C-alpha positions in Angstrom: -16.7 15.0 26.4 -17.6 15.8 22.6 -16.8 14.9 19.1 -18.2 13.4 16.0 -18.6 9.7 15.3 -16.7 8.3 12.3 -17.7 5.3 11.0 -14.9 2.9 9.9 -15.3 -1.0 9.1 -18.8 -0.7 11.3 -16.9 0.8 14.1 -17.6 4.4 15.4 -14.4 6.4 15.9 -14.7 9.2 18.4 -13.3 12.5 16.6 -13.1 15.8 17.8 -10.9 18.9 16.0 -10.1 21.9 17.9 -9.2 24.9 15.6 -6.6 26.8 17.7 -6.1 29.7 15.1 -5.9 30.3 11.4 -2.9 28.1 11.0 -3.2 25.6 13.6 -5.5 22.9 14.6 -5.5 19.6 16.2 -7.5 16.4 16.1 -8.1 13.7 18.7 -9.3 10.4 17.6 -10.3 7.7 19.8 -11.7 4.1 19.5 -15.2 3.2 20.6 -13.5 0.9 22.9 -12.6 3.8 25.2 -15.7 3.7 27.4 -14.4 0.4 28.5 -10.6 0.7 28.0 -8.9 3.9 28.1 -7.6 5.1 25.1 -3.7 5.5 24.6 -1.6 7.2 21.8 0.8 9.9 21.5 0.9 13.6 19.9 2.0 13.6 16.4 2.9 17.4 15.4 3.2 17.9 11.3 2.0 20.3 8.8 -0.9 18.6 6.7 -2.4 20.0 3.5 -5.8 19.9 4.6 -8.2 19.5 7.9 -9.5 16.4 6.0 -6.0 14.9 5.7 -5.2 15.9 9.3 -8.5 13.8 10.6 -7.7 10.8 8.2 -4.2 10.5 9.7 -5.6 10.8 13.3 -8.3 8.3 12.6 -5.9 5.7 10.8 -3.4 6.1 13.8 -6.2 5.6 16.2 -6.7 2.3 14.4 -3.1 1.2 14.1 -2.9 1.8 17.9 -6.1 -0.5 18.6 -4.3 -3.2 16.6 -1.3 -2.6 19.0 -2.9 -2.4 22.1 -5.1 -5.3 21.0 -2.5 -7.5 20.0 -0.5 -7.2 23.2 -3.5 -7.1 25.7 -2.2 -3.9 27.3 -5.4 -2.5 28.9 -5.7 0.4 26.5 -7.9 1.2 23.6 -6.5 2.9 20.5 -6.3 6.7 20.3 -4.4 9.6 18.9 -3.7 13.3 18.6 -2.6 15.1 15.6 -1.7 18.7 15.3 -1.6 20.6 12.1 0.9 23.4 12.2 3.6 25.3 10.4 5.4 25.5 13.8 7.1 23.6 16.3 5.9 22.9 19.8 8.2 24.6 21.7 7.0 27.7 19.7 3.5 27.3 20.5 3.1 26.7 24.1 -0.2 28.0 24.1 -1.4 25.0 21.8 0.2 22.7 24.3 -2.3 24.2 26.9 -5.3 23.9 24.7 -4.3 20.1 24.3 -4.2 19.6 28.1 -7.5 21.2 28.5 -8.7 18.8 26.1 -7.6 16.0 27.7 -8.9 17.1 30.9 -12.3 17.2 29.2 -12.0 13.7 28.5 -11.2 13.0 32.3 -8.8 9.7 31.9 -10.5 8.1 29.0 -7.6 9.1 26.7 -3.7 9.1 27.9 -1.0 10.6 25.5 2.7 10.8 24.9 5.5 11.6 22.6 4.9 10.9 19.1 6.6 12.4 15.8 7.8 16.0 16.7 6.9 15.9 20.1 9.6 15.4 22.8 10.2 14.7 26.6 10.3 18.4 27.2 7.2 19.1 25.4 5.6 16.3 27.7 7.0 18.3 30.6 5.3 21.6 29.3 2.0 19.4 28.8 2.3 18.2 32.5 1.4 21.6 33.6 -1.8 21.5 32.2 -2.7 17.7 32.6 -2.1 14.7 34.4 -3.3 12.2 31.3 0.5 11.4 30.0 2.1 8.3 30.1 5.7 9.0 29.1 7.7 7.7 32.0 7.2 11.1 33.3 8.7 9.9 36.5 11.2 7.7 35.1 13.8 10.1 33.5 16.2 7.6 33.0 14.1 5.9 30.6 13.3 6.7 26.9 10.4 5.0 25.4 11.4 5.8 21.7 14.5 3.8 22.5 12.6 1.1 23.8 10.7 1.2 20.4 13.6 1.0 18.4 14.8 -1.9 20.9 11.4 -3.7 20.4 11.8 -3.6 16.5 15.2 -4.8 16.7 13.8 -8.1 18.7 11.4 -8.8 15.9 14.5 -8.4 13.5 16.5 -10.5 15.5 13.4 -13.3 15.4 13.5 -12.9 11.7 17.3 -13.5 11.4 17.2 -16.4 13.8 14.4 -18.3 12.2 14.2 -17.3 8.8 17.8 -16.0 7.7 20.0 -18.3 9.8 22.2 -19.0 6.5 22.7 -15.5 5.3 25.8 -14.0 6.6 26.1 -11.2 6.7 22.5 -10.0 7.2 22.3 -6.9 5.3 19.5 -4.5 7.1 18.4 -1.3 5.0 17.0 1.5 7.4 14.5 4.2 6.0 14.8 7.1 9.0 17.8 7.8 11.2 15.9 9.5 14.2 16.2 8.1 17.6 14.1 4.9 16.8 15.9 4.1 13.7 19.2 4.6 14.9 18.9 2.4 17.8 17.8 -0.2 15.6 20.8 0.2 13.4 23.1 0.3 16.8 21.5 -3.2 17.9 22.0 -4.6 14.4 25.5 -3.5 14.2 26.2 -5.0 17.4 24.7 -8.3 16.4 27.1 -8.4 13.3 24.7 -7.0 10.6 25.5 -4.5 7.9 23.5 -1.6 8.1 22.7 1.0 5.4 20.5 4.1 6.2 18.8 7.2 4.8 17.0 10.0 6.1 15.5 13.0 4.6 17.0 15.3 7.0 20.5 15.9 5.4 21.9 16.9 8.9 20.6 13.8 10.6 23.1 12.0 12.6 24.0 8.3 11.6 25.5 5.9 13.9 29.1 5.0 13.4 29.1 2.2 11.0 26.0 2.8 8.8 26.6 3.5 5.3 24.7 6.7 4.4 22.9 6.0 1.0 19.8 8.0 -0.9 16.3 7.0 -0.7 16.4 5.4 -4.3 19.6 3.6 -3.6 18.4 2.0 -0.3 15.2 0.6 -1.6 17.1 -0.8 -4.9 20.2 -2.3 -3.0 20.0 -5.8 -2.2 19.0 -6.3 1.4 17.6 -9.1 3.7 15.6 -6.5 6.0 13.9 -3.1 5.2 13.0 -1.5 8.1 10.8 1.9 7.9 11.6 3.9 10.8 10.5 7.4 9.6 6.8 8.2 8.5 3.4 6.5 7.7 2.5 6.0 4.1 6.1 5.8 2.9 5.6 2.7 0.8 3.6 3.2 -2.3 2.8 1.5 -5.4 5.8 3.0 -7.3 8.5 2.4 -4.8 7.4 -1.1 -3.7 8.2 -2.2 -7.2 11.5 -1.0 -6.8 12.2 -2.7 -3.1 14.9 -5.4 -3.5 14.6 -7.0 -0.1 13.3 -10.0 1.5 11.3 -8.9 4.5 9.8 -5.7 5.7 9.5 -4.4 9.2 8.6 -1.2 10.2 8.5 0.8 13.4 6.2 3.6 11.4 2.5 2.9 11.9 0.9 1.8 8.6 4.0 2.1 6.4 2.0 1.6 3.1 0.1 4.3 1.5 -2.5 1.8 0.6 -3.9 -1.6 1.1 -3.1 -1.8 -2.8 0.6 -1.2 -2.1 1.0 -3.6 0.5 -0.7 -6.3 -1.9 2.0 -5.7 -4.5 4.6 -6.0 -2.0 3.5 -9.4 -1.0 2.6 -10.3 -4.8 6.6 -10.0 -5.0 7.0 -12.7 -2.5 8.4 -10.1 -0.1 7.3 -10.9 3.3 5.9 -8.1 5.6 6.0 -8.4 9.4 3.1 -6.0 10.3 3.9 -2.9 12.2 1.6 -3.3 15.0 3.8 -6.4 15.8 7.3 -5.0 15.7 6.8 -1.2 17.1 4.7 -1.8 20.3 7.5 -1.0 22.4 6.0 2.5 23.8 2.8 0.9 24.6 4.1 -2.0 26.5 6.1 0.6 28.4 3.0 2.5 28.9 1.2 -0.9 30.3 3.8 -1.3 32.7 4.2 2.2 33.9 0.1 2.1 34.4 0.0 -1.1 36.1 3.5 -1.3 38.0 4.0 2.3 38.3 6.3 1.9 41.7 8.3 -0.8 40.0 8.7 1.0 36.3 9.6 4.1 38.0 12.7 2.1 39.6 13.6 0.4 36.4 16.8 1.2 34.1 16.6 1.7 30.4 18.3 -1.4 30.1 15.6 -3.2 31.9 12.9 -1.6 30.2 14.4 -2.6 27.1 15.0 -6.5 28.0 11.0 -6.5 29.1 10.2 -5.0 25.4 12.4 -7.6 23.7 11.1 -10.4 25.7 7.3 -9.4 24.7 7.9 -8.5 21.3 10.6 -11.2 20.6 8.1 -13.8 22.0 5.2 -12.8 19.8 7.2 -12.4 16.7 8.6 -15.7 17.3 4.9 -17.1 17.8 3.8 -15.9 14.8 6.7 -16.9 12.6 6.2 -20.6 13.6 2.6 -20.5 13.2 3.0 -19.1 9.7 5.6 -21.7 8.9 3.4 -24.5 10.1 0.1 -23.3 8.1 2.6 -22.5 5.3 1.1 -18.7 5.2 2.5 -15.2 5.6 2.4 -13.6 9.0 -0.1 -11.2 8.0 -2.5 -14.1 7.2 -2.4 -15.1 10.6 -3.7 -11.8 11.7 -6.3 -11.3 8.8 -9.2 -10.2 11.1 -7.1 -7.7 12.9 -5.7 -6.2 9.2 -8.9 -6.2 7.7 -9.4 -2.7 9.4 -6.1 -1.2 7.4 -7.0 2.1 5.7 -4.9 4.3 3.7 -3.8 7.5 5.3 
């Protein structure tokens, strides 16, 4: 196992970047806890402006994964793989093979799965080169992205029940209509909420009943909950000043592009449920797959969703009740964890 140590908040993150060819490289970032608990985090595949940006995002995402794993006691530490390429995974099977070689070198101290722009098919290809994958590989009936969306919905449902119980109808604005955002939308509408949505992709498919708006409209129109279901760093100082909502809930890791943007949001008396509370569906699935493999392989999507809903819903309710008793924001309860928040 090789790599550089990067100090973040007095913790030495392990960072290794492989330059595959002139236009493609990938970075693995792992928490220093990986020596005690195996690291876990998906493969994010995007084009970045620089190697510095690529590595910074890998470390930031590994940090957020650490927070998530720690909060839910999954038995893992945080990790992430970030690929910098103008091409998609299906166009670069050799890169998939190289990632497999890297994981084999880490020999069970790092597990991976899907993230942005990587699919179950990509994990099937990766499995030809490595076994260090947790992505319901032997449970084709389970989609962990759907479970993630269901987990985000469980947080939203608790906020509605405990903070918005006198509002009707509750308006949910969703930024991003991929698999996770679409699942959040479907569950919200089934519960009787009004849902508006935006996606940067003009060809994105919106669930029936979602009102399609542009990004400016999504931020400016009155809503009860804004759900960021797209990318990290979407919320910045400029658009935070335009947001017209009561709560922000996120399926994206680190939805703010800076700590200042988060402070500006809360200074406007808009509540923020930290992303690692609401978006832990996939890592909860991974923990069950690891510890209860035989049972997990027999579970249906509905059963997995119900398990995720139970765990994330209970944690959200606990934090909402504690914050009310202490008359503080939820993020204040998690301050020791939130102190490691960094910009992407």
